[in-house]
VEXLO-393307 format. One record per residue (C-alpha): residue in three letters; x, y, z. Coordinates in steps of 0.2 Angstrom, whole numbers, plus 5000, padded with zeros to 4 digits. Example, Ala and Ser with C-alpha at 12.3 -4.5 7.8 and 13.67 -1.06 7.14 Angstrom:
REM residues 2
<r->ALA, px->5062, py->4978, pz->5039>
<r->SER, px->5068, py->4995, pz->5036>
This chain:
REM residues 123
<r->MET, px->4998, py->5104, pz->5032>
<r->ASP, px->5000, py->5086, pz->5028>
<r->PHE, px->5012, py->5074, pz->5036>
<r->ASP, px->5016, py->5060, pz->5024>
<r->VAL, px->5021, py->5045, pz->5034>
<r->ARG, px->5023, py->5034, pz->5018>
<r->LYS, px->5037, py->5046, pz->5012>
<r->SER, px->5044, py->5049, pz->5029>
<r->VAL, px->5049, py->5032, pz->5035>
<r->HIS, px->5063, py->5022, pz->5026>
<r->GLU, px->5069, py->5004, pz->5029>
<r->GLN, px->5088, py->5004, pz->5031>
<r->GLY, px->5091, py->4986, pz->5025>
<r->ASN, px->5097, py->4980, pz->5042>
<r->GLY, px->5079, py->4978, pz->5050>
<r->GLN, px->5079, py->4996, pz->5056>
<r->TYR, px->5070, py->5011, pz->5050>
<r->ASN, px->5075, py->5029, pz->5048>
<r->MET, px->5063, py->5044, pz->5049>
<r->ASN, px->5065, py->5059, pz->5038>
<r->PRO, px->5049, py->5068, pz->5040>
<r->VAL, px->5040, py->5074, pz->5024>
<r->VAL, px->5027, py->5088, pz->5027>
<r->ARG, px->5017, py->5096, pz->5013>
<r->ILE, px->5009, py->5113, pz->5016>
<r->PHE, px->4995, py->5119, pz->5004>
<r->GLU, px->4981, py->5131, pz->5004>
<r->ALA, px->4965, py->5122, pz->5008>
<r->ASP, px->4955, py->5131, pz->4995>
<r->ALA, px->4968, py->5127, pz->4982>
<r->VAL, px->4966, py->5108, pz->4984>
<r->GLY, px->4953, py->5095, pz->4985>
<r->THR, px->4949, py->5078, pz->4992>
<r->ILE, px->4943, py->5061, pz->4987>
<r->SER, px->4933, py->5051, pz->5000>
<r->GLY, px->4926, py->5033, pz->4999>
<r->GLU, px->4926, py->5016, pz->5006>
<r->THR, px->4932, py->4999, pz->5002>
<r->ASP, px->4922, py->4983, pz->5001>
<r->PRO, px->4926, py->4973, pz->5011>
<r->ALA, px->4932, py->4985, pz->5025>
<r->VAL, px->4951, py->4980, pz->5026>
<r->PRO, px->4958, py->4991, pz->5041>
<r->ARG, px->4975, py->4997, pz->5038>
<r->ALA, px->4974, py->4994, pz->5019>
<r->VAL, px->4982, py->5009, pz->5009>
<r->VAL, px->4973, py->5019, pz->4996>
<r->TYR, px->4984, py->5029, pz->4984>
<r->ALA, px->4979, py->5043, pz->4972>
<r->PHE, px->4990, py->5043, pz->4956>
<r->PRO, px->4988, py->5056, pz->4942>
<r->ALA, px->4978, py->5047, pz->4929>
<r->ASP, px->4987, py->5034, pz->4919>
<r->THR, px->5003, py->5035, pz->4929>
<r->PHE, px->5002, py->5020, pz->4940>
<r->GLY, px->5016, py->5007, pz->4934>
<r->GLY, px->5012, py->4993, pz->4947>
<r->ASP, px->5028, py->4994, pz->4957>
<r->ASN, px->5033, py->5013, pz->4961>
<r->PHE, px->5022, py->5020, pz->4975>
<r->ASP, px->5033, py->5035, pz->4977>
<r->ASP, px->5024, py->5043, pz->4962>
<r->ALA, px->5008, py->5043, pz->4971>
<r->ALA, px->5001, py->5061, pz->4973>
<r->ASN, px->4995, py->5055, pz->4991>
<r->SER, px->4989, py->5040, pz->5001>
<r->ALA, px->4978, py->5036, pz->5015>
<r->ILE, px->4975, py->5022, pz->5027>
<r->VAL, px->4958, py->5014, pz->5027>
<r->ARG, px->4949, py->5016, pz->5044>
<r->ASP, px->4941, py->5001, pz->5053>
<r->ASP, px->4924, py->5005, pz->5045>
<r->GLY, px->4932, py->5004, pz->5027>
<r->SER, px->4932, py->5023, pz->5024>
<r->PHE, px->4946, py->5034, pz->5018>
<r->THR, px->4950, py->5052, pz->5013>
<r->LEU, px->4964, py->5056, pz->5001>
<r->ALA, px->4967, py->5075, pz->5005>
<r->GLY, px->4978, py->5089, pz->4998>
<r->LEU, px->4976, py->5084, pz->4980>
<r->PRO, px->4979, py->5097, pz->4967>
<r->PRO, px->4965, py->5099, pz->4954>
<r->GLY, px->4965, py->5086, pz->4941>
<r->SER, px->4961, py->5068, pz->4936>
<r->TYR, px->4967, py->5053, pz->4947>
<r->ASP, px->4967, py->5034, pz->4947>
<r->ILE, px->4963, py->5026, pz->4964>
<r->VAL, px->4975, py->5011, pz->4968>
<r->VAL, px->4972, py->5000, pz->4984>
<r->ALA, px->4985, py->4989, pz->4992>
<r->ALA, px->4978, py->4977, pz->5005>
<r->ASP, px->4984, py->4960, pz->5012>
<r->GLY, px->4975, py->4946, pz->5003>
<r->TYR, px->4969, py->4957, pz->4989>
<r->GLU, px->4976, py->4962, pz->4972>
<r->THR, px->4985, py->4978, pz->4971>
<r->ALA, px->4977, py->4987, pz->4956>
<r->VAL, px->4969, py->5002, pz->4949>
<r->TYR, px->4951, py->5001, pz->4956>
<r->VAL, px->4944, py->5017, pz->4950>
<r->GLU, px->4950, py->5028, pz->4935>
<r->ASP, px->4949, py->5046, pz->4931>
<r->VAL, px->4942, py->5053, pz->4947>
<r->GLU, px->4940, py->5072, pz->4944>
<r->VAL, px->4946, py->5083, pz->4959>
<r->GLU, px->4941, py->5101, pz->4960>
<r->ALA, px->4949, py->5114, pz->4972>
<r->GLY, px->4940, py->5117, pz->4988>
<r->PHE, px->4928, py->5101, pz->4985>
<r->ASP, px->4927, py->5083, pz->4991>
<r->THR, px->4924, py->5071, pz->4977>
<r->ALA, px->4914, py->5057, pz->4986>
<r->LEU, px->4915, py->5040, pz->4977>
<r->GLU, px->4897, py->5034, pz->4973>
<r->ASP, px->4900, py->5016, pz->4976>
<r->PRO, px->4912, py->5006, pz->4988>
<r->ILE, px->4928, py->5000, pz->4980>
<r->ALA, px->4925, py->4981, pz->4977>
<r->LEU, px->4942, py->4973, pz->4981>
<r->THR, px->4947, py->4958, pz->4971>
<r->PRO, px->4954, py->4943, pz->4981>
<r->GLU, px->4972, py->4938, pz->4976>
<r->GLY, px->4973, py->4922, pz->4966>
């Protein structure tokens, strides 16, 4: 079971937020994960997995899943159906972009990225 905070909290436009919980239930052996780290470590940055070639630059609702970067720069994108994914990172002070393309996910396995994702500073 996966509680998706990104899709559960909605800004109302008056400075207040509304929570409508979104929970996904899946069989652990039917999905896979992608794990890795960012360089530099930017705690609370968000890493997104988009089905390959679908990131349009402004609609994060289409992401298959997302994860918050831990203090040490590591992250795990869980509950991903088998397929190919592009990894997008959004972090304050860095470009929001596709940083890794065509990461293959297999059911029941963790796909560990070999190298840290080198974030590009804005500007």
